[in-house]
Steps between C-alpha positions, in 0.01 A plus 500: 500500500257790452489707191246724335381479146478792260262567207623300203657226715396143470427256779469157361217535249372834636577840347518774778293805401514689828528465885158558655542402861744396778454321819707350771525162331432560123496750213216537258549572139279556196613251240429333161454133562473195278144406429349840595402754249494793745754596767472314830654553851811294607558477871853377552669418832785735577762224536530127460271302718757377757290422798195295586331804645538693178369200293202464726426877476507483110300174478241626754427810288481306180271236639270754637481711187442186286195414695325839488260580216300807586552840326621680799838319544802508270510182294808274452557364144815289545783429731842329519865525578740678277828372377676694777281333769269802556139446552265689265132546444321623187194710582253727335640841443290755684445847384442769759669557838498424863231645719766686693589692188151546374353653811633768747429337834494834677165568313177316538370300204139502398336236711343308220846473330683401818243239593492352149875467486509313830210289387702395197801433716276279723364308188871438401600382846185290551607231259836472681334508841279209402807295407662575833734776384561827679680783311666647803641814334202699385585863450437759233817400318344153449161618368538572135261742332453424127433755232129436510494567872466135613725359767726187512661352805875436430808356660408190701871441578433510879187283495493171681238246580306562812301176456727207627319274250645705219821401322591853403755651732542222746838521680543851360469694820644830629465405865426819703663733261291779357364426164355768272516866544487661852261776395242235391589212738259341743483501875508115510853494362633654824359216696648240257167372393435334174383738223161403357280663228367748754859629529472612131172660590666720767753619244231584252309675773798733552515579132132559471504735809789696348325530162181630666655741744862588395613391854640181649249333743723504805601864488239767534649820366803436270465436127608164356810638349610651827454173691688310231794738510515516880487123543696402191781328680304406811332161442457438879306830530276377237451168666434669834227725343323203338483326837458782752352801332121518486324546162408858416148471394465569130220750547717716717650636178288784363500369146376156618197612705264452203620160410223220517501380853526137384823583319650664805385209711662250253834684498504485885423128491786434254735678742408313811811399683369152553497293173188308596305820525569613150331358187662170448607522124524727203175352367317596832612870461409491124153390570454783753662764280289387201181557700621850620608591141172398347256645748679800655764605243309442177787287368382152407784251479354163579212293358159534679326174586130514543322205654130437549378206712197412710673682792508823298742693285851629565801628319877451560820617336706228323862578464739304264588161636332163561167497682303191613131488466272268708316418827808459702531803730878521416418569133572853381136509349256326722181418316308398808502216752332170402693274722714372219814716569609460141737702274304508179720702270785751499549829321849567364559862393828665401343848496402740226493494209457125526162331581491237782484126449246286695631156585289213621581331832252284674191603292267203532292672239465803718680747280379639177617792276232660277282189557770250398648252750863592585718213393829687427660841530271778362587862430265727696375779273359820653138374430569140606262357770637246730258286703638307796219314664224761569744795480553706186824685436611764256837683453551847368841606421692828566618713205810336352667838413607792717 
């Protein structure tokens, strides 16, 4: 039986302060909770968990959120089942609003702001993507803008594992039913193909295109609000557009003609109708956006890695995440080829304002930090010098404040 809670009501040990959100399967309230000095968010299923499908949906979101640690996703603090057999999750209480309310999508956003927001969404998604999780319902309503302007990805309720080795989401399938929101769905859904991280990339590509132009990428002349209104109750028309309509080049719009060419090209790649032609993960997009933001939009968001070796000097952007270092060509940071094909160390960075940790792997005495042999995890300060064989590496961090 479904019923709504009002301010002042109690649900088990929680005191309801306000309703702050509603979805198909759950309500979200601001509450006072035992053990928390500040208000938190309570996500509560609308009714009793009566079916296996509903239980799987709740558990799927809980397990995903429990596993994510980066600053660009909403964090879960507790979960359980209430005395009336309703699932609940206790989450951090976010201040701010949905991107759909913060920005008028009929108007273009400053490119550095738009690119940065999607960069942060990609960082939030990359951790999930590396664990075999696809969000599947990315849209402006599920991108939360905090009061400081930073972004968090919310509502993983439609996520499921794309990696068959993962235990999250197995047997929780929607068959060939449409999942997500038609406006931001992917062409591969029409063909019944499995959704992969590149499917999330497509949805983010639509959002980025709209932020930059004020237009939807498959309709040349009409504003976003006009398209949304016209196709509000026509999901099949949306699906047909994603599959059959050609992409309107971003630089066809007058306000986009001066965008950095690399940014335009990246948006086009994200919107390729074939998933294997898009950047494969959120992390791959974040890496490309970080370079564009740093070098062409004067908005540094990632760390800058400088490496000097006998082969010469080079720089590369380092986004939050885990990055391997070594002579194996599959490493994120390749220090040179000496025939050993070893992973010597890894950098684990959660993003600003934190500093990265350097972890030893197969060092064989080949890794030193400030002249000392790396034997355990070490915090990499801005002036730290890392030696990996004959290569010298140094990290410089972006500003931690906006």
